[in-house]
N, C-alpha and C positions, 0 to 999 in steps of 0.2 A: 607282833613277834610270835613265832610258833611256840606252843606251850612247852614242847620238849627242849627247845633252845633256852626259853626263859628259865626253866627249872635248873638248867645246867650252868647258868650264869652266876658268877660270884662277884660282888662289888665290895668297896670299902665298908659299906654299911651292912654287909652280909658276910661277916668274917667266918671262914671255915674253921674247923677244929685244928688243934695244934698238929696232929698227925697229918691231916690233909695239907696244911700249910707247909710242913716239912717236905712232903712229897712234891708239892708244886715247886718249892725252892730247889730241891735236888734236881728235878727235871730241867729247870731253867739253867741251873749251873752246868749241867752236862751238855746242853746244846750251846751254851755260851762258850764252853771250852773249845769248841771247834775253831773259834777265832784264835785262841792260843795255839792250837795245833798248826794253824796257818803259818805261824811264826816259828815256834820252838821245835816243831817236827821237821820243818824244811830248812831251818837255819844251819844245822850240821851238814846238810847236803850242798850248801852254797858253793864251796870250793870245787866240789865234784861237778856241779852243773857248769860252772865257768870253764873247767878243764875240758868237759865233753864238747861244749859249743865253741870253745876256743875264742871266747870274747872277753873284753876288758870291762864291759858294762854290766856285770852280773848284779849290780845293785838294783837294776830294773826289775829283777825278780820280786823285790819288795816295793820298789817305787811305783810300779804300775798298779799293784794292789792297793797301795795307800792313796793314790790319786783317785781311783774309781771309788774306793770306799769313802774318802773325804767328800767327793762331789755328790755322791748318792745319799749319804746319811741324812742331810737336812730334809731331802725329799722323802726318804723312807720314814724318818721320824714323824713328819706330818701325815704321811699315809697311814702310819700306825694309829695316830691320834684320830684320824677321820674314819678309816675302814675297819680298824681292829688290830691290836698289836700282835695277837697270836697269828692271824692270817698272814700278815706281812713278814713276821719272823720266820714262819715255815717256808714262805716263798723265797726269801733271801737265802736261807740255808740250802734250799734246793739249787739255787744258782751257784753256790759255793761247791756243792757236790759235782755239778756239771763241769765247773772249771777245773776241779781236781782231776777228773777223768781226762779232760783235754790235756792237762799237763803230763799225766802219766803216759799218754799216747803221742806226745809232741814229737814231731819229726824235724823241727827247726826251732831256733831260739825265738823268732817272732810268734810262733804258735804257743810256746811256753808262756810268753808275756800275755797273750790273749787269754789263756787259761787263768793266769793269775789275776787278770782284770775281772773276769767273772767271779773269782773268789773274793774280790774286793766288795762285791755286793753283799756277800755273806757277813760282812761286819755289822749288818743289821742287828745281830745279837748283842752287840755292845750298847745299842740304844734301847731296844724294846724290852729286853729282859728286866732291866731296872724298873721300867714303868709297870710291867706286869707284876713284879713283886709288890710294888707300892699299891697297885690296884686290888690285888687278890689276897694278901695276907694281912693279919692284924698289925697295927702300927708298932706294937712292942717287938715284933719279929723283923720289922723292915730293916733297921740298921745291921742286924746280924745277917739277914739274907743278902743285903747289898755287899757286906764284907765278903761273904762266900762267893758271890758273883764276881767280885773284883779279881779274885785269883783262883777260883775253883776249889774243888775238894782235893786236888792233887792229881787227878787223872791226866790232864794235859801237862801240868806244870812239872810233874815228876817223871811220868812214864813217857810223855811225848818226846823230849830230847833224846832219851835213851833209845826209844824205838827208831827215831829218825836216824840217829848215828849208826846204830847196829844194822838197820836195813840198808843204809847207804853203803856201808863197808862190805856187807856180805852179799847183797842182791843188786844194788845199784840205786841211783838217785831217783828213779821212777817209783820205786816201791813205796816210799812214804806218801806219795800222792794217792796211791791206791787205798792205803789204810785211811787216809783223810776222807776220801769219798765214802767209804763204807761206814765210817763213824758218823759222818754228817747224815747219811740216810737213816741210820739207826736212831739217832736222836730226834729226827723229824717224826718218826713213828711214835717215840716215847712221849714227846710233848703233845702230839695230837691226841693221844690216849689219856693223858693225865691232867693237862693244864686247860682250864676253860678259857673262853674268850672274855675279855674285860668289857663291861658295859660303858666305860668312860669314853666319850666321843667329843671331838672338837671339829665341827664341820667347816673347815677352812679351805680356801682355794689353794691349790698346789702349783707353784710356778716351775714346771718341768724345764722350760727353756733356760732359766737361770742356772739350774743344776748342771745341765749339759754344757753350757758355755763356760761355766766356772771350771769344770773338769778339763775341758779342752784347753783353756787358758793355762792352767797350771802344768798340764802334761807337755804342751808344746814349748813353753818357756823353759822348763827344766831340760827337755830334750835339746833345746838350742844351746844350752850350756855344756851338756855332756857329749853331744855329737857335733864336733867342730866342722865336719865336712858339709853339713846341711844347716849351719847356724842361721843364715839369713832367711831362707824360706820358713823354717820352723819358728823363728822369732816373729815374722810377719803374721803367720796364722795365729800365733798366741796373742798378739796385740789385737787382731781383728776379733777374736773370740772374747777378749776382755772388753772390747767396746760393746759387743752384743750383751754381755753380762750386765754392764753398767746401765745400758738403756733399758734392758728388761727389768732390772731392779727398780729403777726410777718410775717406770710405767705401771708397776704392779701394786695392787692394794695389799698383797700378801707376799712381801719380798722374802727371798731365801734367808737373808740375814736381817731380821726386823730390828732396827736400831732402837726403837722405842721399848721393845721387849728386853733387849740387852741392858738398856739404861734403867728401866723401872724394876726389873726383877732382881737386880743386884748381881747378875751373873758375870759381869765384865771381869772382875779380878779372877774369877774361876777360869775364864777363858784365857786370860793372860798366863796363868800358871800351867794351863793345859798346853799352850803353845810352847812354853819353855821346857817343860819336862817331856812333853810328847815328842819334841824334836830329838831329845836324848834317847829315850827308850825305843822309839820306832826306827831310828837309824843305827843304834848300837847293835841291833840284831843282824845288821849287814856287816859291820866292821869287826866285831869281836871274834867271830869264827875265823876270819881271815888272819887275825893276829895270832890266835892260839894254835891254829893249824899250820902256821908257817914258822920259819926260822929267820932271825935277824941276820943282816949281812955281816955284822961284826961278831955274831955269836953271843952277844950280850943284850941286856935289856929285855923288852917284851919279845914274845915268840918262843913257843915251846915245841913246835913241830908235832902237835898231837894228831892222832887219827880222828876221824869223825866219831868213833865210839868212845875213845878216851876223852875227847873234848866234851862229849855229852855227859860222861860219868863225873869228871872232875870239875866241870864248870856249870853246864846247863842244868843238870839234875839238881845240883846244890842250889842253884838259883831258884829252881822250881819249888824245892822243899821250903826254903826260907820265904819265898813269895807266898805260897799257900798258907803257911802258918801265920805269917805276918798279916795277911789280908783278913783272916778271921779274927785275930787278936785286935787289929785296929778297928774292926766293926764293933767290938765290945768297948774299946776305948773311946770311940766316937760317941757312944751312948752314955758313957760315964763322965767323960771330960768334954771334948769338943773336936769336931772334924778339923778345925784349923790347926790345932796343936798336933794332931795326928799327921797332917800333911807335912809339917816341918820335919818329921822323922824321915819322910821320903826325900826331901830336898837335901838334907844333910848326908844321907846314905849315898845318893848319887854323886854329890860333891866329893866325898872322900874316895869312893871307888874310882871315879874319873881321874882324880889326882894321882892315884896309884898307877894307873895306866900311863898317864901323861909323863910321869917321872921314870918310866921304864922299870917299875918294880915287880911286874908280873913275869918273873924269871924262874919260877919253880912251881911244882904241883901244889904245894901248900898255899902259895900266893894266888894261884888260880882258884882254889877253893874259897879263900877269903874274898876274892873278887866276886865270885858267884853268890856268896852270902850277902855281901853289901848290895849288889844289884838286885838280888831277890827281895831284900828288905825295902829297897827303894821302890821296886815295882809293886809289891803287895800293899805297902802303906799308901802309895799314890792312888791306886785304883779304888781302894776302899774309902779313903778319906775324901777324895774329890767327888766320887759318886754320891757320898752322903752330903757333901756341900751342895750339889745340884738339887738333891731331893729337898733339902732344907730351904733352898732359895726360890724354887720354881713351883708355881701353882700346879695342882694335880692334872688339870686338863692340858697343860703345856709341858708335861714331863717328857714326851717324845721329842718336842722341839728343843727343850733345854739339854737333854742328854745328847741329841744329835749335834747341836752346836759345839758342845764340849768335845765330843768324839771327832767331829770334823776338824776342829782346831788341832787336835792331836795328830790326826792322819795327815793333814796338809803340812803341818810343821815337820812331821817325820819324812814326808815325801821330799820337801824342799831340802831338809838337812841331808838326806841320803844322796840326792842328786848333786847338790852344790859341794858338800864336803867330800863326796866321792871323787871329785876332780883332783883332790889333793893326793889320792893314792891310785889313780888310774894306771899309772906306769910304775907302780911300786915293786912289782916282781922283777928281779934282776937275774934269776937263774933257778936251777933245781939242784938239790943235794944228790950227787951221783950215787951215794950209798943207800939212801932211804926213799928218794923220789919226792921229798918234801920241798915245797916252794921256799926259796930264799928271798926275803923281802927287805927293802929299805923301809924301816919303821918310822922315819922322821915325819912323814905325812900323817901317819896314824897318831903319833904323839901330839901333833898340832890339833887334830880333831878332838882329842880328849882334854886338851887345854880349853878349847871352846866349850866343851861339856861342863867343865868346872865353872866357867863364867855363867852359863845358862842356869845351872843349879843354884848358884849363889844369888842370882837375880830372882829366881822363884822363891827362895827363902826370904828375901827382902820384901817381896810382894806380900807373902803370907804374914809377915810381922805387922804390916799396916792394914791387912784385910779386915773388913768389918763382918764378913760372912763367917758363919760357923763358930762363933765365940761361945755359944751355949751348947750343952749336951744335945746330941741328935734326938729329934722327937719322932722320927719315922715319917715325917712329912705332915704331921697333924697341924703344924702352924700355917701351912699353905694349902689347906684342903677346901676352904670356903670358896665357892664360885665367885662371890662378889669381890674377893681379893685379887683376882687374876689381873695381871698387868695388860693382858690382851683379851679383848672380847672376841667371840667367835668371828673369824674373818668371813667375808662374803664368798659365796661359791663361785662367783664369776669375776674375772679380772676387770680392771678399769679399761675404758676404751681410750 
């Protein structure tokens, strides 16, 4: 290795100063927030996007991103473990910036969806920033750093929804995508300048075919449900892609979903709660703006008819503030008590908030604020606690794999929930208020969706009660640092014949 590169490399055994560690954490937090911007800056614009393209399938603005993100993250996680986490992080964020530019210039809804698909690759930040924190900063700062990564320092969580809502209302729905692209490019430069590459490597074979076929499988099967006119051909392609995925996994020495790793690392219960809660928060971002920016047909229950700006102010910004504060607080609580107990806070918050929506209680501005606070607590405590659970369960050379499996579970669950639950509300719009131009919506389908959310959150809480993971205070990954303890030996670089 070149001497200049060697001298710039920091590892777990070469801990930097506290000031340098904080600079690394802040830089990684800022680039990871680009993923939050993908959601909370664009979410207020969702009704405007649907109105512009006159389509009933606006959920695909998020579904496409979640499918691509979910399919690519296991591969990206392994690429980070093999080639370097910083290199792959910067490359994925570059794809996100390109996708945002494409969305800003989109001349049709399919082009918008393609742009969002490119942005899905940018979810690499959800995987690799956690591994970089673990590799580069002292163990005592790891739980706190992970807590900050889970919800950010407030840039995206608080400012993002307000900027998205204000820009949509005053300039148009394309403007938030421009800001997203500029922010992504700025953070690429920041991380390149401040964060060194990690020396931790795991030279494993990467099964690209499995990732591609898995993404095609999920995308086409969800499309078969949501696009009735093309149901049969879409279903056939989805099934064929599934067959390719299964064959590829069985023939590979390094499968995309290594069952032995899932079993021996103890990550299985974490993946289960990731599926249950991921289905909620990744699909909620599609449904809640439609509820709060519409009016109910009977004028009662949910539906306030908010503008994009007031939606952001009374709900999304509140959610961001509570999410950011909770994420950092949970980081400390994980270190003092345990990540498992901290996760229970998330499940309870999601359960209570979803119950309020399901019972038609979000009928005033104060109740919208309460809902934002509950969902913010649920989001912040989830990201911080579950990320700490992964760090405590997975060996340091497999952090990219463990984090990618967790995030893949979240993204795929969110994509499936958005696609399948979206069918319940695809024809919910029944008219427009002649005085204000606000959509008038039949809320019964949305109420059913949030009843399902209550059930999912309750199941996640039940899993946490019996979970063996994370019952001790978070150690920052020191319990899983020894190479000999890894449940996976380095995989061969060549696939089996």
